[in-house]
C-alpha positions as CSV (number, residue, x, y, z in Angstrom):
1,M,21.6,1.4,-0.2
2,G,19.1,3.0,-2.5
3,I,15.7,4.5,-2.1
4,F,12.8,2.7,-3.8
5,K,9.5,4.4,-4.1
6,V,6.7,1.9,-3.5
7,T,3.1,2.7,-4.4
8,F,0.5,0.9,-2.4
9,K,-3.2,0.5,-3.3
10,L,-5.6,0.6,-0.4
11,E,-9.1,-0.7,-0.8
12,S,-11.9,-0.9,1.8
13,E,-14.8,-3.3,1.4
14,Y,-18.1,-2.6,3.1
15,E,-21.3,-4.6,3.1
16,N,-22.9,-1.6,1.5
17,E,-20.7,-1.4,-1.7
18,L,-21.5,2.3,-2.1
19,L,-19.1,2.9,0.8
20,N,-16.2,1.1,-0.7
21,Q,-13.2,3.4,-1.3
22,S,-9.7,3.1,-2.8
23,A,-6.6,5.2,-2.7
24,L,-2.9,5.2,-3.7
25,I,-0.2,6.1,-1.3
26,E,3.6,6.2,-1.7
27,R,6.3,5.2,0.7
28,D,10.1,5.2,0.4
29,V,11.9,2.0,1.2
30,D,15.7,1.9,1.8
31,A,17.1,-1.3,0.3
32,D,20.2,-2.6,-1.5
33,D,18.2,-4.1,-4.4
34,L,14.8,-5.2,-5.5
35,D,15.0,-8.5,-3.7
36,M,15.6,-6.7,-0.4
37,V,12.6,-4.5,-1.1
38,Y,10.4,-7.6,-1.6
39,Q,11.9,-9.1,1.6
40,I,11.0,-5.9,3.6
41,L,7.5,-5.7,2.1
42,D,6.8,-9.3,2.7
43,E,7.6,-9.1,6.4
44,G,4.2,-9.3,8.0
45,D,4.3,-6.0,9.9
46,Y,5.3,-3.6,7.1
47,T,1.8,-2.8,6.0
48,E,0.6,-2.6,9.6
49,H,2.3,0.8,9.7
50,I,0.4,2.2,6.8
51,D,-2.5,4.5,7.8
52,D,-5.6,3.0,6.2
53,S,-7.9,5.8,7.4
54,V,-7.9,7.3,3.8
55,V,-10.3,4.5,2.7
56,I,-12.5,4.4,5.8
57,D,-15.8,6.2,5.6
58,I,-15.8,8.2,8.8
59,D,-19.4,9.5,8.2
60,S,-20.8,6.0,8.3
61,E,-21.6,3.9,11.3
62,E,-20.8,0.8,9.3
63,K,-17.3,-0.7,9.7
64,P,-15.5,-2.1,6.7
65,I,-15.4,-5.9,6.3
66,V,-11.8,-5.7,5.3
67,V,-9.1,-3.2,4.2
68,N,-6.7,-4.6,1.6
69,I,-3.2,-3.1,1.2
70,E,-1.0,-4.3,-1.6
71,Y,2.0,-2.8,-3.5
72,V,1.2,-2.1,-7.1
73,K,4.4,-0.3,-8.3
74,I,8.0,0.0,-7.3
75,V,10.4,2.6,-8.8
76,D,14.1,2.4,-8.2
77,S,16.4,5.4,-7.3
78,S,17.1,6.1,-11.0
79,G,13.3,6.5,-11.7
80,T,13.0,3.2,-13.5
81,V,9.8,1.2,-12.8
82,V,11.1,-2.2,-11.7
83,Y,7.7,-3.7,-10.7
84,E,4.2,-2.9,-11.8
85,E,1.0,-4.8,-11.3
């Protein structure tokens, strides 16, 4: 198994667009190959374990309409970018 570093982009969308926020976070994924990484990421609950509070405006009473989480870059254990959006 190898360690793949996956960069996720989180974006919150509010009715008041001035409150919208975005952030990048990284997570390590243990997998044999890139196909296995995709399989792990595409399992519905993987992103549920990512803390989205970094894009939530805690000073506002308004709640976000939606918080989007998607992977935008994957780097293999040798440091090679194997996927980038």
